[in-house]
N, CA and C atoms as a LAMMPS dump frame, in Angstrom:
ITEM: TIMESTEP
0
ITEM: NUMBER OF ATOMS
636
ITEM: BOX BOUNDS ff ff ff
-5.0000000000000000e+02 5.0000000000000000e+02
-5.0000000000000000e+02 5.0000000000000000e+02
-5.0000000000000000e+02 5.0000000000000000e+02
ITEM: ATOMS id mol type element x y z
1 1 1 N 21.617 282.96 -408.049
2 1 2 C 21.795 284.152 -408.921
3 1 3 C 21.466 283.725 -410.363
4 2 1 N 21.997 282.578 -410.832
5 2 2 C 21.728 282.195 -412.184
6 2 3 C 20.311 282.012 -412.53
7 3 1 N 19.506 281.589 -411.502
8 3 2 C 18.13 281.354 -411.684
9 3 3 C 17.383 282.567 -412.062
10 4 1 N 17.828 283.755 -411.501
11 4 2 C 17.177 284.987 -411.69
12 4 3 C 17.29 285.454 -413.066
13 5 1 N 18.388 285.051 -413.816
14 5 2 C 18.661 285.48 -415.199
15 5 3 C 17.581 285.109 -416.145
16 6 1 N 16.786 284.17 -415.811
17 6 2 C 15.861 283.561 -416.781
18 6 3 C 14.659 284.497 -416.931
19 7 1 N 14.442 285.373 -415.953
20 7 2 C 13.248 286.246 -415.899
21 7 3 C 13.293 287.471 -416.814
22 8 1 N 14.536 288.133 -416.801
23 8 2 C 14.623 289.348 -417.487
24 8 3 C 15.893 289.33 -418.314
25 9 1 N 15.8 288.785 -419.49
26 9 2 C 17.115 288.614 -420.235
27 9 3 C 16.944 289.435 -421.585
28 10 1 N 15.967 290.212 -421.73
29 10 2 C 16.032 291.053 -422.975
30 10 3 C 17.134 292.035 -423.086
31 11 1 N 17.611 292.208 -424.194
32 11 2 C 18.706 293.225 -424.38
33 11 3 C 18.233 294.222 -425.416
34 12 1 N 18.966 295.279 -425.583
35 12 2 C 18.664 296.331 -426.563
36 12 3 C 18.344 295.873 -427.924
37 13 1 N 19.135 294.824 -428.316
38 13 2 C 18.97 294.357 -429.745
39 13 3 C 17.679 293.735 -429.949
40 14 1 N 16.959 293.352 -428.907
41 14 2 C 15.627 292.612 -429.029
42 14 3 C 14.481 293.588 -429.065
43 15 1 N 14.839 294.929 -428.951
44 15 2 C 13.827 295.989 -428.964
45 15 3 C 13.804 296.534 -430.385
46 16 1 N 12.613 296.957 -430.8
47 16 2 C 12.502 297.753 -431.982
48 16 3 C 13.204 299.103 -431.828
49 17 1 N 13.592 299.792 -432.911
50 17 2 C 14.203 301.009 -432.743
51 17 3 C 13.319 302.072 -432.02
52 18 1 N 11.986 301.944 -432.324
53 18 2 C 11.071 302.861 -431.718
54 18 3 C 10.92 302.592 -430.153
55 19 1 N 10.916 301.264 -429.813
56 19 2 C 10.752 300.923 -428.379
57 19 3 C 12.041 301.268 -427.663
58 20 1 N 13.194 301.017 -428.306
59 20 2 C 14.485 301.411 -427.723
60 20 3 C 14.525 302.908 -427.38
61 21 1 N 14.067 303.803 -428.273
62 21 2 C 14.065 305.23 -428.063
63 21 3 C 13.253 305.501 -426.908
64 22 1 N 12.069 304.923 -426.804
65 22 2 C 11.163 305.195 -425.71
66 22 3 C 11.711 304.773 -424.323
67 23 1 N 12.409 303.577 -424.338
68 23 2 C 12.979 303.115 -423.102
69 23 3 C 14.041 304.023 -422.654
70 24 1 N 14.981 304.41 -423.579
71 24 2 C 16.093 305.312 -423.243
72 24 3 C 15.627 306.664 -422.772
73 25 1 N 14.663 307.226 -423.472
74 25 2 C 14.075 308.513 -423.062
75 25 3 C 13.412 308.49 -421.685
76 26 1 N 12.644 307.409 -421.473
77 26 2 C 11.983 307.297 -420.179
78 26 3 C 12.931 307.122 -418.997
79 27 1 N 13.882 306.222 -419.165
80 27 2 C 14.899 305.969 -418.079
81 27 3 C 15.635 307.187 -417.815
82 28 1 N 16.117 307.885 -418.85
83 28 2 C 17.019 309.05 -418.636
84 28 3 C 16.148 310.21 -418.01
85 29 1 N 14.942 310.321 -418.445
86 29 2 C 14.065 311.397 -417.889
87 29 3 C 13.79 311.149 -416.386
88 30 1 N 13.463 309.941 -416.083
89 30 2 C 13.185 309.567 -414.686
90 30 3 C 14.392 309.664 -413.748
91 31 1 N 15.596 309.366 -414.342
92 31 2 C 16.838 309.43 -413.611
93 31 3 C 17.186 310.864 -413.29
94 32 1 N 16.914 311.62 -414.328
95 32 2 C 17.259 313.104 -414.137
96 32 3 C 16.279 313.792 -413.175
97 33 1 N 14.977 313.341 -413.225
98 33 2 C 13.993 313.912 -412.266
99 33 3 C 14.327 313.511 -410.827
100 34 1 N 14.909 312.392 -410.639
101 34 2 C 15.224 311.763 -409.357
102 34 3 C 16.451 312.399 -408.68
103 35 1 N 17.244 313.207 -409.486
104 35 2 C 18.414 313.738 -408.953
105 35 3 C 19.402 312.534 -408.761
106 36 1 N 19.615 311.765 -409.782
107 36 2 C 20.393 310.569 -409.807
108 36 3 C 21.747 310.65 -409.029
109 37 1 N 22.523 311.59 -409.3
110 37 2 C 23.919 311.661 -408.752
111 37 3 C 23.864 311.848 -407.215
112 38 1 N 22.721 312.287 -406.777
113 38 2 C 22.639 312.407 -405.24
114 38 3 C 21.935 311.319 -404.564
115 39 1 N 21.425 310.359 -405.291
116 39 2 C 20.668 309.302 -404.677
117 39 3 C 21.587 308.306 -403.874
118 40 1 N 21.026 307.689 -402.914
119 40 2 C 21.72 306.59 -402.154
120 40 3 C 21.716 305.352 -403.025
121 41 1 N 22.561 304.466 -402.708
122 41 2 C 22.671 303.153 -403.477
123 41 3 C 21.38 302.419 -403.425
124 42 1 N 20.771 302.442 -402.242
125 42 2 C 19.516 301.672 -402.095
126 42 3 C 18.425 302.236 -402.927
127 43 1 N 18.306 303.627 -403.09
128 43 2 C 17.425 304.264 -403.903
129 43 3 C 17.603 304.002 -405.397
130 44 1 N 18.948 303.965 -405.794
131 44 2 C 19.298 303.692 -407.158
132 44 3 C 18.798 302.226 -407.472
133 45 1 N 19.09 301.361 -406.514
134 45 2 C 18.729 299.907 -406.781
135 45 3 C 17.213 299.82 -406.969
136 46 1 N 16.475 300.551 -406.15
137 46 2 C 14.998 300.525 -406.29
138 46 3 C 14.528 300.991 -407.663
139 47 1 N 15.194 302.039 -408.121
140 47 2 C 14.823 302.519 -409.501
141 47 3 C 15.201 301.457 -410.61
142 48 1 N 16.417 300.906 -410.475
143 48 2 C 16.876 299.842 -411.381
144 48 3 C 15.787 298.704 -411.438
145 49 1 N 15.446 298.277 -410.228
146 49 2 C 14.457 297.182 -410.126
147 49 3 C 13.157 297.478 -410.822
148 50 1 N 12.747 298.798 -410.626
149 50 2 C 11.414 299.227 -411.257
150 50 3 C 11.59 299.214 -412.746
151 51 1 N 12.711 299.665 -413.282
152 51 2 C 12.913 299.684 -414.697
153 51 3 C 13.052 298.284 -415.331
154 52 1 N 13.693 297.427 -414.529
155 52 2 C 13.835 296.08 -414.924
156 52 3 C 12.493 295.409 -415.193
157 53 1 N 11.581 295.588 -414.203
158 53 2 C 10.227 295.053 -414.291
159 53 3 C 9.367 295.699 -415.292
160 54 1 N 9.478 297.036 -415.408
161 54 2 C 8.66 297.774 -416.305
162 54 3 C 8.932 297.462 -417.825
163 55 1 N 10.213 297.327 -418.135
164 55 2 C 10.754 297.161 -419.514
165 55 3 C 11.218 295.667 -419.77
166 56 1 N 11.208 294.843 -418.8
167 56 2 C 11.595 293.449 -418.948
168 56 3 C 13.016 293.365 -419.507
169 57 1 N 13.923 294.096 -418.882
170 57 2 C 15.291 294.19 -419.319
171 57 3 C 16.201 293.72 -418.2
172 58 1 N 17.31 293.226 -418.466
173 58 2 C 18.278 292.809 -417.443
174 58 3 C 18.933 293.995 -416.779
175 59 1 N 19.455 293.873 -415.642
176 59 2 C 20.078 294.947 -414.891
177 59 3 C 21.358 295.39 -415.705
178 60 1 N 22.017 294.403 -416.258
179 60 2 C 23.238 294.837 -417.02
180 60 3 C 22.918 295.63 -418.272
181 61 1 N 21.816 295.277 -418.868
182 61 2 C 21.46 296.007 -420.074
183 61 3 C 21.095 297.471 -419.714
184 62 1 N 20.391 297.605 -418.624
185 62 2 C 20.058 298.977 -418.201
186 62 3 C 21.249 299.757 -417.756
187 63 1 N 22.163 299.166 -416.998
188 63 2 C 23.33 299.902 -416.426
189 63 3 C 24.351 300.182 -417.517
190 64 1 N 24.655 299.153 -418.358
191 64 2 C 25.71 299.274 -419.343
192 64 3 C 25.204 299.859 -420.722
193 65 1 N 24.016 299.414 -421.109
194 65 2 C 23.516 299.877 -422.413
195 65 3 C 22.719 301.151 -422.377
196 66 1 N 22.149 301.554 -421.215
197 66 2 C 21.323 302.735 -421.207
198 66 3 C 21.906 303.808 -420.226
199 67 1 N 22.265 303.465 -419.028
200 67 2 C 22.605 304.495 -418.049
201 67 3 C 24.125 304.896 -418.242
202 68 1 N 24.853 304.075 -418.974
203 68 2 C 26.303 304.554 -419.297
204 68 3 C 26.265 305.863 -420.102
205 69 1 N 25.158 306.054 -420.852
206 69 2 C 25.069 307.203 -421.707
207 69 3 C 24.464 308.396 -420.894
208 70 1 N 24.142 308.251 -419.701
209 70 2 C 23.653 309.28 -418.878
210 70 3 C 24.748 309.919 -418.086
211 71 1 N 25.029 311.13 -418.375
212 71 2 C 26.272 311.855 -417.857
213 71 3 C 26.482 311.697 -416.323
214 72 1 N 25.334 311.795 -415.625
215 72 2 C 25.431 311.726 -414.121
216 72 3 C 25.29 310.357 -413.513
217 73 1 N 25.206 309.314 -414.362
218 73 2 C 24.895 307.999 -413.931
219 73 3 C 25.983 307.487 -412.937
220 74 1 N 27.245 307.728 -413.327
221 74 2 C 28.38 307.314 -412.432
222 74 3 C 28.946 308.328 -411.587
223 75 1 N 28.436 309.572 -411.703
224 75 2 C 28.885 310.622 -410.851
225 75 3 C 30.38 311.017 -411.087
226 76 1 N 30.839 310.619 -412.358
227 76 2 C 32.206 310.933 -412.624
228 76 3 C 32.352 311.107 -414.205
229 77 1 N 33.091 312.009 -414.661
230 77 2 C 33.27 312.186 -416.191
231 77 3 C 33.674 310.856 -416.812
232 78 1 N 33.189 310.587 -418.006
233 78 2 C 33.624 309.381 -418.679
234 78 3 C 35.079 309.281 -418.936
235 79 1 N 35.677 310.498 -419.184
236 79 2 C 37.077 310.44 -419.542
237 79 3 C 37.903 309.903 -418.302
238 80 1 N 37.544 310.381 -417.103
239 80 2 C 38.253 309.889 -415.932
240 80 3 C 38.011 308.458 -415.629
241 81 1 N 36.706 307.987 -415.799
242 81 2 C 36.404 306.545 -415.588
243 81 3 C 37.217 305.723 -416.622
244 82 1 N 37.288 306.15 -417.831
245 82 2 C 38.04 305.431 -418.876
246 82 3 C 39.574 305.393 -418.558
247 83 1 N 40.023 306.444 -417.966
248 83 2 C 41.442 306.616 -417.61
249 83 3 C 41.843 305.566 -416.534
250 84 1 N 40.913 305.417 -415.552
251 84 2 C 41.043 304.473 -414.491
252 84 3 C 41.201 303.031 -415.044
253 85 1 N 40.242 302.734 -415.975
254 85 2 C 40.141 301.367 -416.548
255 85 3 C 41.378 301.084 -417.355
256 86 1 N 41.915 302.133 -418.102
257 86 2 C 43.172 301.927 -418.912
258 86 3 C 44.313 301.694 -417.916
259 87 1 N 44.403 302.359 -416.799
260 87 2 C 45.482 302.214 -415.842
261 87 3 C 45.463 300.755 -415.319
262 88 1 N 44.216 300.307 -414.87
263 88 2 C 44.055 298.998 -414.251
264 88 3 C 44.541 297.958 -415.325
265 89 1 N 44.031 298.037 -416.549
266 89 2 C 44.388 297.14 -417.587
267 89 3 C 45.866 297.082 -417.775
268 90 1 N 46.522 298.192 -417.763
269 90 2 C 47.946 298.341 -417.999
270 90 3 C 48.643 297.642 -416.905
271 91 1 N 48.23 297.691 -415.591
272 91 2 C 48.875 297.124 -414.511
273 91 3 C 48.75 295.638 -414.636
274 92 1 N 47.647 295.08 -415.029
275 92 2 C 47.534 293.638 -415.229
276 92 3 C 48.487 293.212 -416.311
277 93 1 N 48.536 293.884 -417.401
278 93 2 C 49.372 293.445 -418.551
279 93 3 C 50.864 293.531 -418.27
280 94 1 N 51.284 294.529 -417.454
281 94 2 C 52.644 294.642 -417.037
282 94 3 C 53.003 293.473 -416.019
283 95 1 N 51.974 292.953 -415.371
284 95 2 C 52.214 291.76 -414.484
285 95 3 C 52.209 290.513 -415.268
286 96 1 N 52.09 290.653 -416.65
287 96 2 C 52.04 289.427 -417.397
288 96 3 C 50.675 288.709 -417.448
289 97 1 N 49.631 289.343 -417.057
290 97 2 C 48.285 288.723 -416.967
291 97 3 C 47.516 289.143 -418.172
292 98 1 N 46.897 288.241 -418.922
293 98 2 C 46.091 288.5 -420.038
294 98 3 C 44.839 289.198 -419.593
295 99 1 N 44.556 290.389 -420.137
296 99 2 C 43.423 291.222 -419.91
297 99 3 C 42.661 291.577 -421.109
298 100 1 N 41.369 291.476 -420.96
299 100 2 C 40.465 291.846 -422.12
300 100 3 C 39.515 292.935 -421.654
301 101 1 N 39.598 294.105 -422.208
302 101 2 C 38.748 295.217 -421.841
303 101 3 C 37.439 295.15 -422.552
304 102 1 N 36.408 295.662 -421.829
305 102 2 C 35.018 295.752 -422.346
306 102 3 C 34.651 294.423 -423.001
307 103 1 N 34.776 293.372 -422.232
308 103 2 C 34.547 291.946 -422.811
309 103 3 C 33.023 291.832 -423.007
310 104 1 N 32.633 291.462 -424.204
311 104 2 C 31.295 291.311 -424.574
312 104 3 C 30.688 290.063 -423.961
313 105 1 N 29.515 290.141 -423.497
314 105 2 C 28.778 288.849 -423.047
315 105 3 C 28.203 288.189 -424.142
316 106 1 N 27.536 287.115 -423.999
317 106 2 C 26.953 286.249 -425.129
318 106 3 C 25.863 287.03 -425.853
319 107 1 N 25.207 288.05 -425.248
320 107 2 C 24.258 288.805 -426.008
321 107 3 C 24.897 289.795 -426.981
322 108 1 N 26.16 290.116 -426.696
323 108 2 C 26.795 291.102 -427.571
324 108 3 C 26.598 292.574 -427.127
325 109 1 N 25.721 292.83 -426.148
326 109 2 C 25.566 294.208 -425.767
327 109 3 C 26.115 294.492 -424.372
328 110 1 N 25.833 293.62 -423.378
329 110 2 C 26.415 293.89 -422.066
330 110 3 C 27.889 293.62 -422.101
331 111 1 N 28.645 294.452 -421.44
332 111 2 C 30.127 294.29 -421.462
333 111 3 C 30.716 294.418 -420.032
334 112 1 N 31.424 293.435 -419.634
335 112 2 C 32.141 293.492 -418.4
336 112 3 C 33.295 294.421 -418.528
337 113 1 N 33.657 295.125 -417.432
338 113 2 C 34.82 296.098 -417.527
339 113 3 C 36.106 295.418 -417.926
340 114 1 N 36.352 294.188 -417.36
341 114 2 C 37.576 293.514 -417.639
342 114 3 C 37.423 291.971 -417.369
343 115 1 N 38.036 291.19 -418.21
344 115 2 C 38.2 289.814 -417.95
345 115 3 C 39.7 289.483 -417.972
346 116 1 N 40.096 288.726 -416.911
347 116 2 C 41.58 288.296 -416.943
348 116 3 C 41.588 286.814 -416.927
349 117 1 N 42.703 286.241 -417.413
350 117 2 C 42.779 284.753 -417.404
351 117 3 C 43.959 284.323 -418.244
352 118 1 N 43.969 282.976 -418.463
353 118 2 C 45.113 282.447 -419.25
354 118 3 C 45.155 282.956 -420.661
355 119 1 N 43.927 282.954 -421.33
356 119 2 C 43.77 283.383 -422.686
357 119 3 C 42.385 284.035 -422.769
358 120 1 N 42.04 284.643 -423.889
359 120 2 C 40.707 285.199 -424.061
360 120 3 C 39.676 284.144 -424.04
361 121 1 N 39.954 282.956 -424.402
362 121 2 C 39.114 281.849 -424.31
363 121 3 C 38.974 281.143 -422.973
364 122 1 N 39.976 281.47 -422.116
365 122 2 C 40.029 280.792 -420.796
366 122 3 C 40.079 281.814 -419.665
367 123 1 N 39.032 282.637 -419.479
368 123 2 C 39.099 283.713 -418.421
369 123 3 C 38.965 283.013 -417.076
370 124 1 N 39.576 283.62 -416.064
371 124 2 C 39.474 283.097 -414.773
372 124 3 C 38.786 284.152 -413.772
373 125 1 N 38.867 285.386 -414.172
374 125 2 C 38.199 286.349 -413.263
375 125 3 C 37.454 287.401 -414.089
376 126 1 N 36.282 287.834 -413.594
377 126 2 C 35.522 288.934 -414.196
378 126 3 C 35.661 290.07 -413.231
379 127 1 N 35.974 291.225 -413.761
380 127 2 C 36.384 292.412 -412.972
381 127 3 C 35.434 293.658 -413.263
382 128 1 N 34.917 294.121 -412.217
383 128 2 C 34.102 295.461 -412.358
384 128 3 C 34.88 296.547 -411.621
385 129 1 N 35.113 297.602 -412.339
386 129 2 C 35.745 298.829 -411.834
387 129 3 C 34.747 299.881 -411.488
388 130 1 N 34.668 300.263 -410.292
389 130 2 C 33.495 301.114 -409.855
390 130 3 C 33.948 302.227 -408.905
391 131 1 N 33.372 303.375 -409.007
392 131 2 C 33.609 304.448 -408.1
393 131 3 C 33.039 303.983 -406.742
394 132 1 N 33.761 304.389 -405.703
395 132 2 C 33.381 303.887 -404.365
396 132 3 C 31.969 304.24 -403.881
397 133 1 N 31.444 305.433 -404.293
398 133 2 C 30.087 305.812 -403.828
399 133 3 C 28.988 304.994 -404.522
400 134 1 N 29.365 304.252 -405.559
401 134 2 C 28.349 303.355 -406.179
402 134 3 C 28.762 301.911 -406.184
403 135 1 N 29.544 301.593 -405.067
404 135 2 C 30.09 300.213 -404.882
405 135 3 C 29.078 299.093 -405.062
406 136 1 N 27.943 299.291 -404.592
407 136 2 C 26.911 298.184 -404.507
408 136 3 C 26.486 297.811 -405.99
409 137 1 N 26.524 298.823 -406.896
410 137 2 C 26.214 298.496 -408.214
411 137 3 C 27.355 297.664 -408.868
412 138 1 N 28.526 297.975 -408.551
413 138 2 C 29.651 297.276 -409.08
414 138 3 C 29.688 295.916 -408.595
415 139 1 N 29.332 295.669 -407.236
416 139 2 C 29.234 294.357 -406.685
417 139 3 C 28.175 293.556 -407.422
418 140 1 N 27.041 294.138 -407.623
419 140 2 C 25.877 293.454 -408.22
420 140 3 C 26.327 293.08 -409.679
421 141 1 N 27.005 293.97 -410.393
422 141 2 C 27.45 293.705 -411.783
423 141 3 C 28.4 292.556 -411.766
424 142 1 N 29.353 292.514 -410.837
425 142 2 C 30.362 291.479 -410.86
426 142 3 C 29.695 290.101 -410.67
427 143 1 N 28.743 290.04 -409.775
428 143 2 C 28.042 288.759 -409.449
429 143 3 C 27.173 288.396 -410.724
430 144 1 N 26.527 289.342 -411.244
431 144 2 C 25.669 289.128 -412.436
432 144 3 C 26.51 288.56 -413.641
433 145 1 N 27.659 289.153 -413.824
434 145 2 C 28.485 288.664 -414.989
435 145 3 C 29.092 287.231 -414.67
436 146 1 N 29.399 286.962 -413.409
437 146 2 C 29.848 285.685 -412.967
438 146 3 C 28.755 284.636 -413.329
439 147 1 N 27.531 284.898 -412.983
440 147 2 C 26.457 283.973 -413.288
441 147 3 C 26.13 283.866 -414.747
442 148 1 N 26.199 285.084 -415.44
443 148 2 C 25.968 285.021 -416.9
444 148 3 C 26.981 284.199 -417.698
445 149 1 N 28.26 284.322 -417.297
446 149 2 C 29.31 283.483 -417.95
447 149 3 C 29.067 282.061 -417.715
448 150 1 N 28.668 281.708 -416.494
449 150 2 C 28.427 280.294 -416.198
450 150 3 C 27.205 279.795 -416.966
451 151 1 N 26.216 280.648 -417.07
452 151 2 C 24.951 280.201 -417.772
453 151 3 C 25.24 280.032 -419.304
454 152 1 N 26.085 280.859 -419.851
455 152 2 C 26.355 280.859 -421.256
456 152 3 C 27.448 279.796 -421.687
457 153 1 N 28.404 279.648 -420.82
458 153 2 C 29.492 278.821 -421.174
459 153 3 C 29.928 277.699 -420.164
460 154 1 N 29.072 277.663 -419.115
461 154 2 C 29.351 276.623 -418.176
462 154 3 C 30.876 276.591 -417.656
463 155 1 N 31.299 277.891 -417.475
464 155 2 C 32.612 278.118 -416.988
465 155 3 C 32.593 278.934 -415.687
466 156 1 N 33.276 278.537 -414.648
467 156 2 C 33.331 279.277 -413.462
468 156 3 C 34.362 280.38 -413.459
469 157 1 N 34.068 281.604 -413.245
470 157 2 C 34.998 282.638 -413.098
471 157 3 C 34.8 283.305 -411.81
472 158 1 N 35.916 283.875 -411.226
473 158 2 C 35.79 284.471 -409.939
474 158 3 C 35.584 286.017 -410.033
475 159 1 N 34.7 286.626 -409.249
476 159 2 C 34.326 287.969 -409.388
477 159 3 C 35.332 288.852 -408.526
478 160 1 N 35.697 289.976 -409.162
479 160 2 C 36.555 290.954 -408.484
480 160 3 C 35.953 292.318 -408.668
481 161 1 N 35.936 293.119 -407.528
482 161 2 C 35.502 294.449 -407.546
483 161 3 C 36.648 295.433 -407.233
484 162 1 N 36.976 296.349 -408.165
485 162 2 C 38.009 297.29 -407.974
486 162 3 C 37.41 298.708 -407.783
487 163 1 N 37.637 299.266 -406.599
488 163 2 C 37.09 300.588 -406.302
489 163 3 C 38.102 301.731 -406.432
490 164 1 N 37.528 302.878 -406.894
491 164 2 C 38.399 304.085 -406.966
492 164 3 C 37.574 305.337 -406.475
493 165 1 N 38.161 306.451 -406.26
494 165 2 C 37.433 307.589 -405.755
495 165 3 C 37.795 307.766 -404.314
496 166 1 N 36.689 308.045 -403.483
497 166 2 C 36.968 308.19 -402.075
498 166 3 C 35.814 307.781 -401.247
499 167 1 N 36.064 307.387 -400.082
500 167 2 C 35.011 306.994 -399.096
501 167 3 C 35.693 307.057 -397.686
502 168 1 N 34.838 306.652 -396.668
503 168 2 C 35.384 306.698 -395.399
504 168 3 C 35.969 305.28 -394.932
505 169 1 N 36.825 305.293 -394.007
506 169 2 C 37.424 304.042 -393.536
507 169 3 C 36.317 303.116 -393.007
508 170 1 N 35.355 303.67 -392.278
509 170 2 C 34.238 302.844 -391.763
510 170 3 C 33.375 302.233 -392.917
511 171 1 N 33.113 302.989 -393.866
512 171 2 C 32.292 302.48 -395.01
513 171 3 C 33.102 301.376 -395.715
514 172 1 N 34.362 301.61 -395.783
515 172 2 C 35.188 300.635 -396.565
516 172 3 C 35.215 299.3 -395.864
517 173 1 N 35.22 299.323 -394.529
518 173 2 C 35.096 298.051 -393.743
519 173 3 C 33.795 297.37 -394.02
520 174 1 N 32.719 298.146 -394.155
521 174 2 C 31.378 297.56 -394.47
522 174 3 C 31.417 296.99 -395.857
523 175 1 N 32.012 297.671 -396.814
524 175 2 C 32.083 297.192 -398.179
525 175 3 C 32.894 295.878 -398.179
526 176 1 N 34.067 295.885 -397.462
527 176 2 C 34.878 294.691 -397.461
528 176 3 C 34.098 293.445 -396.883
529 177 1 N 33.422 293.702 -395.823
530 177 2 C 32.678 292.601 -395.191
531 177 3 C 31.609 292.149 -396.08
532 178 1 N 30.867 292.992 -396.83
533 178 2 C 29.861 292.612 -397.805
534 178 3 C 30.448 291.764 -398.952
535 179 1 N 31.651 292.181 -399.448
536 179 2 C 32.291 291.468 -400.601
537 179 3 C 32.757 290.129 -400.001
538 180 1 N 33.296 290.032 -398.795
539 180 2 C 33.666 288.772 -398.318
540 180 3 C 32.489 287.79 -398.189
541 181 1 N 31.338 288.352 -397.73
542 181 2 C 30.136 287.511 -397.59
543 181 3 C 29.682 287.009 -398.885
544 182 1 N 29.851 287.741 -399.972
545 182 2 C 29.401 287.297 -401.28
546 182 3 C 30.504 286.636 -402.129
547 183 1 N 31.674 286.391 -401.478
548 183 2 C 32.859 285.654 -402.108
549 183 3 C 33.299 286.452 -403.282
550 184 1 N 33.528 287.799 -403.161
551 184 2 C 33.974 288.672 -404.15
552 184 3 C 35.254 289.258 -403.671
553 185 1 N 36.368 289.199 -404.399
554 185 2 C 37.575 289.783 -404.067
555 185 3 C 37.505 291.348 -404.228
556 186 1 N 37.837 292.074 -403.199
557 186 2 C 37.826 293.524 -403.206
558 186 3 C 39.272 294.044 -403.378
559 187 1 N 39.448 295.003 -404.266
560 187 2 C 40.715 295.634 -404.475
561 187 3 C 40.462 297.12 -404.662
562 188 1 N 41.557 297.878 -404.73
563 188 2 C 41.356 299.284 -404.922
564 188 3 C 42.431 299.886 -405.91
565 189 1 N 42.132 300.959 -406.509
566 189 2 C 43.089 301.733 -407.331
567 189 3 C 42.769 303.174 -407.242
568 190 1 N 43.695 303.912 -406.668
569 190 2 C 43.593 305.339 -406.476
570 190 3 C 42.32 305.636 -405.557
571 191 1 N 42.102 304.862 -404.59
572 191 2 C 40.995 305.038 -403.689
573 191 3 C 41.525 305.732 -402.353
574 192 1 N 40.863 306.763 -401.951
575 192 2 C 41.216 307.47 -400.783
576 192 3 C 40.173 307.23 -399.654
577 193 1 N 40.731 306.86 -398.446
578 193 2 C 39.917 306.647 -397.219
579 193 3 C 40.124 307.785 -396.297
580 194 1 N 39.151 308.57 -396.088
581 194 2 C 39.233 309.765 -395.172
582 194 3 C 40.433 310.624 -395.655
583 195 1 N 40.621 310.753 -396.888
584 195 2 C 41.666 311.668 -397.427
585 195 3 C 43.046 310.996 -397.564
586 196 1 N 43.176 309.747 -397.119
587 196 2 C 44.458 309.014 -397.227
588 196 3 C 44.331 307.863 -398.333
589 197 1 N 45.357 307.803 -399.137
590 197 2 C 45.374 306.78 -400.155
591 197 3 C 45.406 305.428 -399.528
592 198 1 N 44.395 304.503 -399.955
593 198 2 C 44.341 303.107 -399.463
594 198 3 C 45.466 302.252 -400.133
595 199 1 N 46.128 301.566 -399.307
596 199 2 C 47.284 300.771 -399.945
597 199 3 C 47.134 299.267 -399.608
598 200 1 N 46.519 298.892 -398.483
599 200 2 C 46.473 297.511 -398.072
600 200 3 C 45.797 296.566 -399.09
601 201 1 N 44.78 297.056 -399.763
602 201 2 C 43.938 296.261 -400.72
603 201 3 C 44.217 296.784 -402.131
604 202 1 N 45.161 297.603 -402.371
605 202 2 C 45.477 298.14 -403.673
606 202 3 C 45.755 297.031 -404.647
607 203 1 N 45.535 297.367 -405.961
608 203 2 C 45.749 296.465 -406.97
609 203 3 C 47.262 295.99 -407.01
610 204 1 N 48.1 296.925 -406.753
611 204 2 C 49.546 296.562 -406.701
612 204 3 C 49.832 295.615 -405.544
613 205 1 N 49.321 295.83 -404.333
614 205 2 C 49.55 294.953 -403.232
615 205 3 C 48.914 293.605 -403.539
616 206 1 N 47.754 293.593 -404.16
617 206 2 C 47.135 292.338 -404.477
618 206 3 C 47.928 291.47 -405.451
619 207 1 N 48.483 292.073 -406.385
620 207 2 C 49.244 291.4 -407.373
621 207 3 C 50.604 290.899 -406.816
622 208 1 N 51.099 291.738 -406.017
623 208 2 C 52.454 291.416 -405.565
624 208 3 C 52.499 290.591 -404.268
625 209 1 N 51.384 290.637 -403.502
626 209 2 C 51.449 289.891 -402.193
627 209 3 C 50.507 288.816 -402.061
628 210 1 N 49.549 288.616 -403.001
629 210 2 C 48.532 287.561 -402.852
630 210 3 C 47.989 287.22 -404.247
631 211 1 N 47.27 286.092 -404.313
632 211 2 C 46.684 285.71 -405.582
633 211 3 C 45.301 286.182 -405.634
634 212 1 N 44.828 286.396 -406.862
635 212 2 C 43.395 286.717 -407.166
636 212 3 C 42.55 285.494 -406.876
């Protein structure tokens, strides 16, 4: 994973204002034309890969720096997404765990949803909070940030994916298996499986019954 970072590491700050406007306009226009909110994860990944190659930008820059501003990118209002992140952060802090929201990467532009650890200078886990129907993007982000932190600071952190929203029990089992295969801890917060609130892997159960 770390080796891939060497190929596409440009960030928005490295673009001229004119080029940045062109990139944002083009990506948003193509996303809108594709019916972004209705696309499968594999189709979204294909578009991300195409944009990465076309503009020589990292996946994190495209997702966090450009698509975060696209209303349908996450398929959920920003207010609700921010509310979920605030709740997760509050749960960590109430458990006595140091939590840093929107932690900036070394480029200053890409931001992980959450870092937790002993102190802000000694993070142990990088956490991505993602809606269940775009879980693969969250998984990819968690792994990207894990590799990015190691590349920048030679520090190992463990990736965690926290899902919210709703999905089927069968799909959740597939997500769990994929996370296990990639050595990513999977947790949930306000996630419904076939209409029932998931509790076995909830953040509360994780903090109370096992270690991250």
